[in-house]
N, C-alpha and C positions, 0 to 999 in steps of 0.2 A: 485599246485596239488600234492597230496601225491604220493610217489613212487608206492604204491600198487594200487592206482587208475589208474595210467598210465599203469601199467602192465596189469590190467584188460581191459583197452581200447585197448591196442595193441593186446591182445589175442582175444578180441571180433572182431576186424578188421580182423585178420588172420583166425578167424573161418569162415568168410564169403568168403575170397579169399586170394590167395597167393599175397604177396606184397614185396616192397623193401623200404629201409630206407627213401629216399627222398620223395617218395609218401606218406608213413605213416606220415612223418613230415608235409607235406602239408595238409593232411586230418585231422590230429589232432591239427594242429596249434602249434606244439612243435618243438623246435630246433632239427636239424638233429643229432647233437652230443648227445643230451639227448635221442633221440629215439635209437641211436646206442648203447648207454650204456645199456638201458633196453633190447634191442634185445640180446646183448651179455650175459646178466644175465639170460634171459629166455632160451637161447640156452644151457647155462652151466648146468641148472637144468633139461634140456631135455624136456621142454614144447613146444619148437618150433624146426624146422629143418632149416638148411641153405643149399642152393644149388647155385653154381655159374653158371650162364647162360650167356655166352659171357662176356661182361664187367659189367654185373649187378649181384648183390648178392640178391637172392630171399629168402624169409622166408615164412614158412608155419607151421601150427599146426602139432605137432609131434605125437599126439595120434591117435589110430585107432578108427574110429567111423562109425556108420551106423544108419539109421533110419530117421524118419521125425523130423527134428530139432525143429519144432514148437510144437511137441507132446511128443517125446521121443528121447533119444540118448543111444546107447549102446557103452560102452567103454571097451577095452580089453588091456591086457598087463600092465606092471608096469607104463609106462608113461600115458596110458589111465586112469588107476586107480587114479593117482595123479591129472590128469585134472578133473576127475569127482568130486573129493572132492573139488578141487579149485572152480568149478562151484557152488557147494552147498553153499559155504560161501559168494557168491556174493549177499547177502541179506541185507536189511536195518539194521541200528543200532538198538539194543535192541529188535531184533526179538527173537522168541522162536523156538527152534528145539526140536521136540519129537524124542527120540532115543530109539530103542530097539537093544541092542548089544549082540550077541551071545558071550559067554565067549571065544570061540576059535578065534573070530575075533580080539580080542585085541592082542593075541599072533601073529597072522598072519600080523596084521598091523605093529607090531614091527619088524617082520622078513622081510616084503616085501616093506615097505616104508622107504626111507632114514630118518635118524634122523632130518636132517635140514628141511625136508618137514613137518614132524609131528610138530616140534617146530613152524614153520611158521603158520600152521593152528591154533595152540594154541594162537599165538600172534594176529591173526585176530579175534578170538573169544573174547579175552580179550579187544582188542581195540574197537571193535564194541559193547561190552557189551551184547553179545548174551547169551540168557538164554538156558541152556541145561536141559531138563527134560528126565531122562534116566531110563531104566530098564535093568538089566542083572542078570546073575547067580552069586552066591557067588564064584564060581570057577575062576571068572575073576581076583580076588584079587591075586592069585598066580602069574599071569603074570605081574600085576602091581608091585608086590614085587620083581620081577626079574629085574626091570629097573635100569639103572645106575642113579647116583645122579642127573646129569644134566637133564636127561629125566624126572625124578620124579619132579624136580623143575618146569619144563616146564608145567606139568599137573596142578600144583597148581595155584589157583587164578581165575579159570573159574567159572562163576555164574551158579550153577546147583542144581537140585533137583534129587537125585539119589536113586532108590529103588532096593533092591537086593532080589532075591528069592533063596531058598536053595534046591529046588527039582530038577527034571530033565528037567525043561524048560529052554529055551534060552542057549543052550549049543553049538550051531552050529558056523560055521566060518562066517556066514552072519550077516548083520546088516541093519537096516532101519533108515534113517534120514528123518523126515517129517517137511516141512515148509508150510506156507500158499500158496506159489507159486509153489513148486515142491517137488518131492519125490526122494530120492536117495536110491536105493537098491544096496548093494555091497557085494562082497565076496572077501576079501583080499587074501584068500588062492588060489583061481583060477584066481585072478587078473582080475575080471570081475565086471562091474558096469552098472547100468541102471539109467538114470535120466528121470523121467516122469513129463511132464508139462501139460498134458491134464487136464483141469480144473475140470471136473467131477470126474476123477479118483483120482486126488489130494484131492478133497473134501471128497470122500468116505473113502479113506485111513486115512485121518486126523480124520474123525469121529470115525473110528474103533480104532485108537490109543488113541484118547481122552477117549473113552469108557473104554479101557483097563486100562488106568491110573486111571480112577474113580473107577474101580473094586478093584484095589490094593491100594486105598487111605489110607486104614487102616494100610498098611505096614509102618513100621517106616522108615523115610527118613534116608538114609545112608550119613553121612558127609564125602564125599570123600576127600575134601580139608583137613580136620582135620586128616584123616587117613594117607594121604601122608605127611603132615607136621610132624606127629609123626614118620613116616618112615625116614624122613630126619635126625632126631635127632639120629637115630641108625647107620648112616654111620660113618665110622672112620674119 
């Protein structure tokens, strides 16, 4: 079992109930030492909390959430925002994500999400060969230009079809990620996110986004990978 798959299994288990290492080990059929290693790692990046009760060390999900978990979840705070993105990428390999990203959202992601988390999301996208179809405003490029070399390199290599507009649309700090199973609405600036799993709502939002993509089909595809590779060559 790959490390990331086990992380997901542990998070899914703790999303349902607070638990402790030996019980998690029995329920997942994994060695306790392996479970403890992953718990330590997840606690370190603040995805789970640890609390000692008597002789037992209990673990629970660290993010703030509310809502009907079968239809939607609301996440708040930096840890909640991270967990919302984490949930988004729990999709099958070679899935397509439709993305509308406000130019200000890129700036606020870089400000509010740890570099290691952004890089981890990029690794998941590349490993799963997820296809990103995106729309944003040209002003997003100035925030991409401000990235350090290691972060720029992390962005390179994702399979994507990216279109850019140059008027006053898509300037906000919010963004939409749409898959066949769920919708993520997030605002990195306010550290708030909503994941929608209601089938009919997901369907209509997917239809709307697909229609928007068809309307701008004539816009030239922006080769973001090439743009970032050219940027790498300009670093000292």
